[in-house]
Structures are given as structure tokens and as C-alpha cells.
N, C-alpha and C positions, 0 to 999 in steps of 0.2 A: 456282535450285539444280539443277533437273533438267538444264538446259543445261550446267552447270559441275560435273557430278558427280565428274569426276576431280580437278578443282582443289580441291574442298572435301571430299576424303576424307582421313582421317588416315593417317599412315605412321610406321612404327617405324624409327628410326635408332639401332641399338645400344640403349643404355639409355634413349634419349629417344623420346617420341612427339610428333610435330608434328600440329597440328590440321588443317592444310591444306598444300598443296604450294607455296605462295608463299614464296620465300626473298628476304630483303633481303640480297643478297650483299655481300661486302667491297668497299669502295671508299674512296679517300682523301677526307678532309674538311678537313684543315688546321685542325682545332679544338683540337689539342694546345696546351698552355701550358707553356712551359719543359720540353718533353719528357714531360709527364704528361697523363693524361686530364683533361678539363675538365667543368664543369657543362653546357656546350653539348653535349658528347658524350651525356651522360645524357638531356638533353631531346630531342635529335635521335632517338636510338634509341627512346626511350619513345613518341614520337609515332607511329612506325611500328608499334610493338607495340600501342598503343591502336587503331591503324587496322586491325588484324587479320592482320598478317604471321604466317605459320606458323613461320618461323625467321629469326632475325637473326644475321648474322655481321659482326662489327666490322671496321674497317679494320686494317691490319697493325700488329703490335707488334714492334718491333725486338728481336732476340735477342742482340745483341753490340755492344760499344762501337765496333767498326770500321764499323758500318753506320749511316750518317747521310746519306742521299742528298738529303734536302730538309729545310728548317728545322723544320717543325712535325710531326715524326715522334714517335710514342709510343715512348719508351724502356722497353720492357717488362722489360728486365733490371734496372731500378732497383727496389729493394724498395718505395720510396715510391709506386710506381704502384698498389699493391694497394688503398689507400684509394679512389683514383679508380675502380678497377674495381668496388668495392662500390657506389659511387654509381650506376654504369651498370647493373649487374645488378639492383640493388634496384628501380630505376626501371622496368626492362623486366619483371621478374618480377611487379611489381604488376598487370600486365595478363595474366598467365598465359602469357607467351611465352618459349620457351627462347632463349638467346643464347650464341653461341660467339665466341671471340676468334681472329682470324687471326694466326699467328706467321710471321715472315719475317726473312731476312737478304738484302738486295738484291744482295750480291756485287759483281760488276764493273759492274753497272748503277747506278753511284753516283759520287760525287765525294769527294775528301778535303777539300773546302772547309770543311765544318763540323767534321769529326772531327779534322782535321790529322794523320790517320793514313793509311797506304797502304790503298787499296781491296783487299779480298780477293776472290779468284776461283779457279776451278780451274786456269786457265792465264793467262799474260800476254797475253790477247787484249783489246784496247781496245774499249769499247762505242762505236758510231758517234755517239751523242748526247753522252755525257760526255767522250769523247776523252781518256781517261786510262788509261795502261797499268797494270793491276792487278798485285798481288803474287800469285804462285801459292802457295797455302797448302801448308804442310807437313802430314805426317800428324799431328803434334802439334797443329797449329792446327785440323785437321779434328776432332780429338777435342774441342777447345775449342768449336768451333761446335756440335757435337752436345750438349755439356753446356749450352750457352747456351739451346738450344731447351727442354731439360728444365727448366732454371731458370725460364724464363718460363712454361712450362706450369704449374709449381708455383705461381707468382704468380697465374696466372689461376684456378686451383682455389681458392686462398685468397680471391680476390676474388669468388667466387661464380659464375663462368662455368660453364655446363653442359657445356663441353668446348672444344676448339680445332680450328681448321683450319690445316693446313700449306700455305702458299702456295708451290707448286712450279711455278708457271705463268709468268706474263708478266714478272715482275721479281723474280728470286730466285736466290740462289747455288745452290739445289738445281736449278733449271732450267738454270743454267749448267753444272752437272755432268752433267745428263741430255742436254744438247744436244751433238751431235758438232761443231757450229759453234764452240763456245766451250770445249769440253773436249778438249784435245789431249795429255792426260797419258798416260804409259806405265806408270804404277804400278798398284796394285790398284784405283784409283778412275777409271781411264780406259781407253778402248779399246772393248771389247765393251759391249753394253747391260747385261749383268749387272754389269759393273764400274762403269759410269756410274750405275747405280741404287743402288750400295752406300751412298752417303751418305744418300740418302732413306730407305732401309730401316733404317739405324742410327738416324736421327732418329725414325722411327716407333716403334721399340722403346723408345728413351729417353723419348719423350714419353708413350707408353702407361704406362710404369712410373711416371712422375711424376703422371699423371692418376688412375691406378687404374681399376677396371672400371666405375665408376658415372658416368663422364663420356664424352661422345662424342668421337670423333677422326675428322676428315675430311682428305682430301688433295685439293688442287686441282692438276690437271695441264693443261699446254698441249697441245692436240691437234694443232696445226700452227703452227710458228713463222713460216711464210711468209717464210723467209729462205733464202738459198743454203746448202745443206749442213746445214740445221737439222733439228729434230725434225719428223717427219711423223706422220700419224694412225696408221699401222701401228705405229710405235715406241711411240706413246702408248698404244695398246691393249695392247701387251706389257708396258709399265710398269704399267698398271692391273692386269693379271693378277698381276704380282709383288707389288703392294701388297695385293691381296686375299688372296694366299697367306700373308701374315704372320698373318692371323687377328686382327690388332690394330686394324683400321680399320673404321669404321662406314658410310662413304659416300665417294663420289668426286665432286668438283666439276670443272667443265671450263672451259676458256678457249681463246682463239685469239690468235695473234700474240705479238710481243715488245714490251714496254712502251716500248721506245725506237725500234727499227727499224721496227716495224709497229704502232705504237700506234693508228693510225687504223682498224685492224681490231679492236681490243679494245673501244673505245668509239665504235663507228661512228656517223656522222652520218646524216641523213635520206636521203642518196643511196644508202645501202646497204639492201637489202631486210630486213624483219623476219625473224627466225629464221635468219639467214645462217650462224650457227655451230652449229646443231643437229646437223649431220652428225657433229661431234666426239662429242657426247653419245650419239648413236645408235650409232656404232661401238663406243664403250666399253661401252655398256649391253648390246650383243649378246654381249660377251665376258666380262662379270662378272655375279655375282649381287648385288653391293652396289648400293644405291640410287645413282642418278646424277643430278646436277643439270645441266640444260641452260640455256644462255644465248644471247644474240645479239639485242639490240634488240627484245625482246618487250615491247610497250608497252600491251597491253590484255588483259583476262581471256579474251577469245575466242581470241586467239593463244596464250595460255598453255594453255588447255584443249585446243586442237588439238595442241600439242606433246606433251601427255600422252596424249591419245587415240590419236595415231598411233604411240605407242611410242618416241618419240625419247628420252625421259627420264622420271625418276620425280618430280622436283621441278623448278621453274622459277625461275631467278634473274631478279627484276624489280627493278632498281636505280633507273634514272632515272624509271621509272613511279611508284615510291613516293617519290622525291624530289619530283616534281611534285605528287603527291597522296598524303599519308600515309595517307588512308583508302581507298586503292585496294582492299584486300582486303575490308574490311567493306562497302563499297558493292557490290562484285561479289557477295558472299555474299547480300546483300539484294535482288539483282536490279536494282540501280540503276546498271547499267553506263554508261548515258548521262550520269550525274552525275559520272563520273570525269574529273578534269582530266588529260587524256592528255598524256604527254610527246611533244614534237615532235622530239626528238633534234637540237636546234640546237647543243647543247654550249657555249653562250655563257657561262652562269653556273655550270655544274658543272665540266666539264673545263676550260673557258676560264679560270675564276677560279683553278683549281689551277695552270695554267701561268703565271699571274701572281703566284703565291705568296700568294693570298688565300684566305679561307675559302670553302667550298663554298656556293653558293646555287642559285637556279633562276629562269629567266626567267618561268616560269608561276606559281611559288609564292613570293611575296615574303616569306613567313615561313620558308622553308627557310634554315637557318643562324642563325635568330633565335628559335628555339623557346624558348630560355631567357630571352628578354627579354619581359617582360609588356607587353601593350598597355594604354594608358590606357582606363579604362572609359567607355562612352558617357555623355553628359550625362543629367540627370534626366528630360528629356522628348524625344520624337522631334522632329526638325527637318525643315523643308521644304528639300530640297537640290536645286539645279539644276546639272546637269553639261552643259557645252557641248563637244561633240566625242565621236565614237563610235569612236575608235581605241583601242589598248590602254590608254592612260593614262585616257581617259574611262570606258571600260567597267570598268576595275579600280576607279576611284574610285567609280563608281555601285554596283558589286557590293559593295564593302566597306562603304560607307555604309548600303546597304539591309540587309546582314547584321547591322549594328549597330542596326537598328530605326528608321532614318530613312526618311522618305517621299521618294523620289528620282524626279526626272524628267530624262531625257537628250534633248538635241537634237543631231541630226546633219544637216548640210546636204546630204550626199550621199544617194542613195536606199538605200544599204546601209551598215551599220556596217563597221568594220575599218580605215579610214584607209589609211596607207601599207602596212600588213601585207597588206591585201586585194590591193594592187597587186603587192607583192613576191612573193606566193605564186603569181602567174601565170607566173613565170620557170621554166625547165626545172629539175626536181629540187627545187623549193622549195614544193611544194603543202602539205606538212605544216606549214609555217610558219603556215598559216591556223588551225591548232589553237588557238593562243593566243586568237584572236578567237572561234572557236566555243565554246571553254570558258568564256570570260568572258561571252559573250552568254547562254549557258545559265544561268550563275549569276545574271545580271541578271534573267532571266525567272523563275527559281525564287524569287527574293526580292522580286518585285513591282515592279521598276523599270519605269517608264513610258517607253518609247522612242519618239521621234518622228523618223523619217527624212524627208529632203527638206525640212527646216525649217532655215532659216538664222537663228540667233539674232542679234539686234542689241542695242545698249545699251538702246534703248527697250523692246524686248520683254522683256529680262531684268529691267529695273527694274519693268516693269508686272506681272511675275509675283510680285514682292515675296517672294522666297525668304529663308530665314534664312541660307543660305550658298550660294556658287557656286564650282564648280570649273571652271576653264577648261582644256580639253585640245584646243585648236584646231590643234595640229600645226605644221607648217612648210611653206614653199613653196620651190620651186626658185629658186636664185639664180645667174644666169649669171656666169662668171668675168669679171674686168675686161677680158680680151683678146677676149671674144666679139664685141664691136663690133656687137651687134644683128643678126648674120647669121642668116638663116632656117635655114641648115643646120648651125648650132651649137645643139644641143638637149641637154636633160637626159635622164638615164636614165628618169625618170618619163614624159617625153614619149613615149618608145619603148614602155614597158610599158602606158601608157594609150591608145596608138594615135594620138596627135597627130602623131607622126613615124613614117614607115614606110620605112626603108631597105629596098631590095629586092635580089633576086638579082643578083650581079655587082657591086654597089656596094662601093666602097672605104670602109671605116668605121674611123675612129680613135676609140677610147674612152679618154678622159683620166681616169685614176683617181687621185684625191687622197684616197680613203677607205680603200683597201686591204682592202675587205671584199666582201661578196656583190654589191653594187650593180653594179660593173663586170664581174665575171666571169660573173654570171648573165645579164646583158644581152648580153655577148659570145657566150655559148652560144646564146642566143635568135636573134641575128642570123646567126651561123654556120649554124644550122639552116635559116635562110631562104635561104642561099646567098650571103650577103655575105662579102667578104674582110675579115676583122677583125684589127685590131692594137690591143693595149692598151698605153698609154704611162703610166708612173708615175714620179714623182720618187723613189720608194723604191728599195730594193735588190732587192725581189722583188715581182712582180705578185701582188696578193691576199695581202699579207704576213700580215694578221690571220686569214686562213683557217687558218694554221698552228696557232693555239691552239685552234681549234674542230675540228681534225682533218679539215678539208675540203680542204686544199691538195693532198694527194697524189692524191685521187680526181679533183679538178678538173683537175690537171695532166695526168692520163692522158686525160681527155675533151678537153681543149683541144688536146693534140697530135693526137688522132684527127680533130678538126674543123678543123685547120689554123689555129688562132688563134695569132697572133704576139705576142710580148712584147718590150717595150722598157723598160729600167729607167734610172734616174738622169736622167730627161728632164723638162724643164719647158717648157710652151708659153708664149711671151712675146708673141705677136702673131698676128693673123688678118686675112685679106682674102678677099673672095668676089665672084663674079659672078652668084650665084643658083643656079648648077648645080654649083659646085665651091668648095672652101675651100682656101686656101693658108695654111699655118701657119709661123711661126718657132719652131723647136724647139731649145732649149738643152740640151746635155748638161752638167750642172753639175759633173761630175767633171773635165771638160777645158776647159770654157768655149767649146766649139765651137757655133756656131749654124748650122743648116741649114734649108732650106725644104722642106716636104713638102706634097703635094696629096692631098685626099680628097674623096669625094662627100658624106660626112657626118662630122661630129664630134659624138660623144656624150659628155656630161660627167657623171662621177660625182664631184661636188664637194659641198662643204658647203652646207647650206640656210640659209634665213633664218627666224627664228621668226615664226609667224603670230600676232602679239600686238596687233593693232589693238584688239580688244575689251577686252583687259587695260587698255590706256591709257584707253579710254573709260569704264571702270568703276572706276578707281582711287579715286574719291571716293564710291563707292556706299555707301548706308547699311547694307550687309550685308557679311559676310566674303567676300572673293574670293581664291581661291588658284589658282595655276597648277601644271600637271603635264605632264611630257613635253616634246615638242619646242617648244611655244610658250614654254616657259621657257628652254630651250637645246636645239637639235637634237642628238640623240644616237641611241643604238640602243634597240631595243624593251625591253631589260631596265630601262633607266632610266625609261621611260614606265610600266612596270608597278609598279616600286618607288615612284615618286612618286605614281602614282594611288592606291596603297594608303595611303601616308602622308596624302594629302589626304582619303581616305575615312574614315580614323581621326580626323583632326583636326577635321572639320566639326562 
């Protein structure tokens, strides 16, 4: 507590007092059902309230029928939302935590696909992601927008919320009016900053009237849109001053980037330093007296405490950190910071699932998004459980089974746990990926799992142990493509990362990417850093295509250009020949049918693996339950390993 004295001091926000400075800031969840709040919303927010968050701010609630940018949006303008609001607020208030609702209209950062209505915006400037020319709103429609915010604020008050926050930051019609890049109006709502802030100030006044004096009102501003001609921090500071001057706002929240053009800087991945956006909060805090919330990939209590102690902000937004561990705050308060399951900013199951129109989850927390689903209780007596494999699937299975009271032993044939994650984390910019292993290993130790490394389990040794249940998490092995022809210089990405193959300075290296994820791009950077001349070839339309949904593609592309990494798309390797020092490939461009021959010193394959399932086949008729989890069942990504490890740990 002494070390975190700023983080755990109370603070007044208008009519509210928060017990600590940790904010579970607004973020999308895709938990809505038919446009209304769900039981999952209530369970999700309640878990973070129980975990000690000082303030919870829900995801956005749409204020108008023209705003429907994605399927599972909460339609706050519908009166029937109020009953769902009550379920959420009652669940959170049961833990003594205040909760606010975020209000928003996404404006031109949207599509007419769901609403079948024109998209509204200040000016007919199309968004680069949605690529739809919006309708410039009239003054009458502006009045309708303002009234919509007031209506939803009233619904939120009826639903028991302690106040609301206006999203005027990364994806909002208000941001659209504030930004000179998207507001080219010449009337009373465009031109000077005073005119561009007019809509925001009208909404503030209308919402305050709807809320009354006993509920809090916050405004979230974008400090720097990071786009040509957009809002900069100086303008954001002036806007904050105007907001404060109304006397109707209780705090200011901050953001950076635009949710479509520069989304990768809003929910930054592990390649972006923690606290990267605190300069926005710092600038605004020096200009106003209102409490200011700082954000920017703050993943542990020490980082949060430092942000407060150094005067950057008054409160700290911790979103992904509390998705990964709902008990983030209560563990920090108790001095158990090492017990916190730290977020690694991989963005695979939070941001990534959102991009695929799925509900929000977490690679580190298999219960995220499933809080409303009860787990089956453990059996009447503890069982002897043997887990084979110390990668994320095995560690999660062992930790879960031990948490539920079973006696668990884990065998790992390598000298360290971690499996392929241990290897992947050695690539440039991927070190935080190892957090998933560190966190799971710590949970195993806390719950008494007996871990034996350097021990290879066999069918005979497993049978001799006479367990009640076995979980096999033996992983996967590299599988060369059919055309590799046994050539020594055609290797797997794992061979490079594990040191069995060592292309050197000046070597021409082709990386064949059939996975479209970090495997090819991270090894390409590693080899380029060694001085290799690197080219990535993929049958896809974009190298590293799936990096787009985790918001890694933009930052990777900048680094790849700086390192001279070449990209070739729509290509398939169909044959290979070699003389021991060089490999000649037949490369088909499948859009044209042309086949050319290319020569390289090394060919590195990022291709699908084969399940390591020999032990499974040897134990199929065992007199005890045997389950598989992770890659030995079907080689996929780490999130599947963690989810299946958890299922297996619950089922034993």
C-alpha cells in the first residue's frame, strides 16, 4: 500500500467519490443481444467491480437510430434498454463500485449496412475504413442528435447508472465535428475551434439537464488524431478548457488516434511502449482543474502508480489489464502484484475477436466473456491428475485442475516450461508474449502443482503412475511442405528461432508464409537484423494478413520497410531443388498462372504443423480418462491452447 499510495487514494468526481484511481474504461464487448444489454454485460462488469476497480465505464450506448456501425451495439435510445441497465448497475453496485455509461453516436465512422439509413456526419467526408460518403447533417438534425444524447442519459439515470461519459474521442460524431480533417462546414458548427466545439457544448448542457446534479458527467477527448490535418494536442487542450468552463462536467478522459485510420495506436500492441499516450493526459491536466484520466497500455500497478506520481493524470485507465485479471485492483491493494495475471497486449482475443464480430475474450483469461456461464462443480473427492506438456495448454490445464482441489503433476520433456511460446517470445518485439507462460507457471506454483522438467512421459510411465485422469498437451512438430524434398536448406521458422538453422549476414532468405501471422514476420525481422536479405512470399493478398486484426500490421510494415524486407503476394511454391549451398524454387503466381525459378541461400517455412499425438494413440485404451488440449489435438494459436487447457482442467 505504501508503494502504491497514489493509486489507492480516494478521489472526488463531482457528486461521486471513487475509492481508488483504477478505471475500467469503456471498450467494446459485443455482448449485446438484439441491441440490448445482456446478462453477460452484468456478469462481466460485476467481476471487475468485485476485483476492486475504482470506477467502471461501460461500452458505448448508441444515441440515435442512424448510428449502427457494428451488429452488437447497445441501442441506448430504446426504452427497453432500461431494464438491462438495472441488471448491470445492481450487479456492480453490490460491490460498492460506481458505474457510468458511455454515450455515443459514431457519425461518419460507420456503415449503412445495418441501419439501411444514410450515415450522418458533419461533412460528406468518407471514412477510410468504411468508405461510405456520409450525409452532412442539417441544423435540424443536429438538434435531433443533441436530443438523442439527452434521451439516453435519461434512460441511464432510470437504469441506475451513477452518471455518463460522452465519447468525443476516437469514434464519434462529436470527434468528427471537433476535427478540422472531417469538419469542413461553413456554418455555425464549422470553421474556428469555437464553432467546431459548439455541438459538444450543446450536448454537455442537454445531458447535464437530463442527469441532474447528483450524477457524474465526463467527457472523453482525443488528444491527437495522428492523421493529416486532424486534431492535435494543442487543440485538444483548448477544447478541454472550453469543456471545463461550462461548469457542468466532472472529469475529462483522454484518448489518442482515430478508431479507423489510426486504430493501432488506440489499442496498441506489445511493440508500443507502455504509457505511450500519457502525454495527452499530461497536457490537458496542466491546463484544467478537472480530474483527468490517463491511458496508454498501462498493464501493471507499478506503471499506474508512476503515471499518477509523476503528475501525468489523476486516474488511470486499465482495460486489457483488468480483462486479463478481473482481480487486478484487489491484488494490487493487498500487495500481491506478482499474483496479477498481466496482459501481454497480444490483442488476439480482445481486439482480434471484435474485428471478427465475436464477443470479447482474452488469451490469458479463458473466463473472460464467459462470466455469466457457471462452471460445473468439482467432483466429491480430489483426483490424481497427470498433465503431459508444459506449454500454455498444459500449464492452464494443471492450474485449473489444481485450483479446483485436485492433486496435479505435470511432466515437461524440455528443461523449461513454455513450449512454443517460449520460442516465439525470443523474436524481436515479442518478449511480452512470454507473460502467458510466466502467469500460468506462477498459478501452478501457487496451487501446488508438482512440475517435473526434463522428463519425457511415455505410455508405460503414465500407466505406471496410475492417475485418475490424464491431460495430454504435447504440442505439435514442424512439418515440411510436400515440395521441400528433404533439402537441408529448407527449414522451419522454429529451426531458426531454436538455433538449428542459422542464416547469416548477406544470405538471401525466402520466408514462405502460409500462416499470415507473427511466425513469418517476426522471423523475417530477426534475420534482417542479422544482415540477411529477406523476402516473404505468401499465397495471400497481404503479407501477415492476420496481423491486421491484432493491430500489428501497421507497425510491422513500418519496421519491415526500414529493414529492407521485401514482400511478394499471390505466390505458391510448387517445387524445390538444391545442391547443398543453394535452393532453386519453382514459384507460381496463382493470379496469372506464371511459373518462375528463384534462387536463395535459405528457405524458411512458416507453414502448418503436425500434431504431436503419438502418446494419445498409445493411451487410447488406458483404464483412466485421457483428454487432449491444444496443438496435439489440432495445431492452432495460443488462445485455443489456453481455452482447451481450461476446459480439460474443469472436466477432470
